[in-house]
N, C-alpha and C positions, 0 to 999 in steps of 0.2 A: 117275391124272393121266396123258391120253399124251403122247408127245412131242411136242415143237412143232422150229422150223426156223429156223435163222438167217437173217434176212434178206441178210445181205450175200454168204454162199459157201452158202447153204441146207444147211448142217450139220444133223443132227440133234441134239437139244437132248433129254436125256433125262429124265423125270420119277423124283423120288425114290422109289426101290424099285422101279422099273419094271425090265423085262427081265433077271431076275435070272440066267438061265441062257444069255443074247446079248448080256448087256452089253459084254465083252471084244470080240466080234467086231463089235458097233456100232461103236464107240471105236475098234477099226483101221480102220475104212471112213472115218472124219471124218478119222483123220490122213493115209490115203489122198488123201483130198479135198483136205486141206489144202496137202498136196505138190502135187498137181495144180496148187492155183490159185497156188502159188509159181512151179514148173517144169514145170508140164504141158505138155503140146502137141496141138492139134487142127489139122488141116488142112481149109481151106475151098476149095472149088471154085466158082470166080465165072465169070458171064458178063454179065450184065446186070442191072439193075432192083434188088428189095431183098431181102435176103437177113437173116435174121434167126437170132442165136445160139439153139441151144438151151437152157434148163434144165430142171433136175429136182431135186426134192429126195432129199437122203442118196445120190443118184447120179452118175455121171461124166454132164457136159454141157460143150459149147464154151462157154457164158459164163464157167464158174468157171477156164478153160485159164489161166495166165499167159501163154502164149503162142499167138499164133494163126498160122499159116502158110497163104498165100493163092496158091493156084494156080487155073489156066486161062487159056484164050483169050477176052479181052473183045471184047464185041461194043456195048460201049455203057458208061457211066457206073453203079458200082453203089452203092448205101447199105447199109451192114454196120448192122444193127440191133443196139444192145444193151439191158441191162437198165437203168432208171432206177436200181438202185445205183451206189455208187460202187466204182470198179475200175481196174485198171492194166493196161496189154496191150502186149507187146513184140512187135510185128507184123512178120512176116517177107515181103516181098510178092514174088512168085516167076511173076506173070501177064504175058502177051504183051498188044502194044498197049496202047498210050498213053492209055487213058481214066482218067476220075476214080475214085476209090476214096475214099466218105465214111464215117467211122465216126459214128453217131448215135445218140440215143435215140427214142423213136415221136416224141419230140417237143422240140424244142430244135436248138440248134446242133452243128454236127457239126465235125470236124476231115477235113481231104483227105491223102490221102496223099501224097508225093511221087511223080511219074511214075517213076522207080526209084528202088532202095534201100529200106530199111527205115525204122520208124519205130517210138516210144513215146507210146502214146497212152494220156491219163489222164481217166478218164471221171467225172464228178459226178452229180447226180441230174437235172441238165437240160443240161450241159454237156460236150462232147469237146474236146479240144486235144490236138494234136502238138507235143511237146517237140522232136523231130529238125526236124520242117519249120520250127517257129518259129526253132528256131537257123540254120537253114540260110539261110530269109528275113533273117535279120540280118547273115549273114554274107553274104549277095549284097549288101544296103543297103551294108554297109561296104565290100565291094569296088567299089560304084558310087562312093562316098564317095574312098575313095582314087584312082581313076582320075580324079575331078574334081579332086581336090588337086594331083595330077601335072599334069593339063594345065595346071592355074594355076601351079605352080611351074615349069614348061616356057615358059610366057609371061612369068613374072617373070623367067626366064632372059635371053628376047628383050629384055626391058625395059633390063636390066641391063649386055646388052651396048651398048645403046645408048647408056645414060647413062656407061658407061666412054669411050665414043668421045668424047661431049662433054665428057668430065673430061679427055680427052689436048688436046682442042683449045682448052681453058679454060687450061691450064698450059702451051701456047704462048703465049697471048697475057700469061699471067702474067709468062713469062719475059720480055716485049717490055717490059712495064711495068716489069719489076725494072730491066731496061737503061736506061730513061728514068730512072728514080729515081736511080739510080745516077751517070749526068750530072749530074742536078740537085743531090744531094750534094755534088758536087766544086765547085760555083759556090757554094753554101750556103757551105762551108767556106771558099772563097776571102773571100767578102763577112765570114763569121765572123773571119778571121784580122784583116781591115784594121778591123773594128768594136773587136775587142779592143786593137790598138795603141791607138788611138784612147782606147778606155777607162780603158787602162794610164796615158797621159798625164794625163786628166782624175783619175784616181783620187791620183796624186802628187802633183797641184794642192792636191786637197779633203784631202788628208793633210796637206801642209805649213799650209793654212791653219787646219784643225782644230789643227794642234801650236801654231800662234800663237796662235789664240784659249783655248786650254786654258792656254798660259802667263801670258796677261793676266789671266785667270780666276783662277790658282793668286796671281799676283803682289797682287790685290785683296784676295783671301781672307786673305793674309799682313798687308797694312797695316792691314784692318780687325780682325786678331786683335792685332798690337800696339798699336793703339788702346783695344781693349778691357782688354789689360793694365795699360796704360797708367794708365786710369780705375780698374780695383781696386786697386793698386798706391798711387794718392793716398787712397783709402778706407780703405787697411789703413794708413798711415803716420799718418793720422787717427785711426784705431780704438787706434794703439799708443800715440800720445801720452798719448788718453784714459787709457788703463789704465793708463801711467807715474803719468799725476795722481793714481788713484785709489789707487794702490799706495802712493805716497807719504805718502797720508792715513791708510792702512790701518798703515804704518809707526810714523806717528806715535804712532796708537794704542795700537798693540801695546807700545811703548816707555814711555807712560804708564802701561800696566795692568802691565809688569813692576815697576815702579818701586812701584808700590801692593803689587803683590804679594812684594815683597822684604820691606815694612814686615810685612806679617802674618804671612811666614815668620818673621820674629825673636821677634814674639810668642809663637808656637808652639813654637818653639825653647825659650825662659822655662818655656812651661808642660810640654813634655815633660818638663824636666830635674827638676821640681818633682815631676810624677807618677812618675817614676823613683825617687828620692829616697823619696818614699813607698811604692812597691811593695816596696824594698828593705828598708824598715822592718816591714813586713807580712811579708814573706819569712822574715825573723830571729823574730819573734815566732811564725810556723809551725812554724821549726826546731825551737824551745822547747817547745813545746805537745808535737810530734810526739816529743821525748827523755822529757819526763815520762809520756806514754803509754806509750812502750817501759818506762821503769821499774815504772809500776803496773801493766802486764802481765805483767811477772816476779814482781810479788809476788801477785799472784792465780795465778798457775801454783803456788808454792812453797804456799799458802793450799788450793789445790785437794788438792794430793801430801798434806799433812798433815792435811786432812779425811778424804781417804779411807783414810789408815792409822788415826784414831782411829775411821772405820765400823768398820774390819776386825777393831782391839780389841772394839768394841763387840759384834758377832755373835759373837765368840768367848766372850766374857763370858756373853751372853745362853745359848750355846749350854751352859756350866757351870751357870748357874743351870738351867736343865730340868732335867739330868742331877741335880742336888742334888735338886730339886722331888720327880722321879722317886724317887729313894732314899727321899726324907721317905714317901711313899707308900707304898713296901714296907715301911718300917718300922713306918708305921702299920697295918698291914695284920696285920703279925706280932704287933703287939701285941695287936690285937684278938682274934687265934685265941688267942694266948695267955693272955689274960684268960679268954675261952670255958673 
C-alpha cells in the first residue's frame, strides 16, 4: 500500500513495511515539517488582490509555516487565501501603505489585520479570526466607555458643587430658624414655670382632699370591723354557753358510769382472788409431781446401770460357754480318732 498524507499539515503517512531503506529519511522530513508548522517562517511580498498560500505534500510550503512575514508596498487591499483546514498563524505586518490585509479561505469569513502591528490568526475550516485585533477592538471599546464614564463623573462633580452651594444656603436658613426656636423656647419656659406653680397649688389641695377622704374611708372600715367583731363575739358566747350545758350533761353521765364501773371492779377483784387461790393450789400439785418425776428418773437411771452390768456379765458367761463348747468338740474329735 502506498503512503498517504495528513490533511492538516500534509505529512507523509507511510504504510506498514513500506520504504524499508528510506524510512528514516522520510521520518526526519516529517519532523522538519512539524517544526516548520510550529516555528517555521515564510515571507510574502504583497501589493494588492488575492494571494494564495502555497501547499505541498511532504514538502516545504507557505501554508504550513507557523509564522508569516508580510512585506511589500500596498496599492490596494489584499486577500491572503489559506487552506480550508484548521491552522494558527503568527502574522508580522511589515508592509507600507495602510490598506486592508484580510486572511480568509476561498469561501467564508475573514479576519482583517490591524493597519499596523502584528496579529494572531486562527483559521477553522470556514472562518478566520484575529485574536489581537479582537482584543484591540475590545480595548478601544473599553477606552471609549472609560471616557464616557469620566465625562459623566465630571458632570456629576459639577452637580455636586451646585448641591453643596444649596446645602450652604440651607444651613444659613436653618441657623435663622434655630435662633427663632431658641427665642420661642424661652417664652415656652416662662409659661411652663407659671403653669408649674399653679399645678403645684392644685396638687397640694388634691393631696389634702385625698388624705381626708382616705381617713374617712379608713374610719368607716374600722367601725364596720368592730361591728363584725361584736356580732362574732355574741355568737361565740352563745356557742360557749351551749357547750357548757352539753359538758355538764357529759360529766353527769361519766359520774354515773364511774359508779357502775366501781361495782363491777369490786366483783372482779373477788373473782381474781378466788382464781389466784386455785392457781396456787395447782402450782403446789405441779411441784409435787415434778419431785416425784425426779425421784422416778433417778430410779430408772440406777436400773439402767444394773441392766448394763448384768448384760456385760451375760456376755462374759456366753464367751466362756462358747469356749467350753469348742473344748468339748475337740475332745470328741480326739475320742473318735482314738477309737479308730
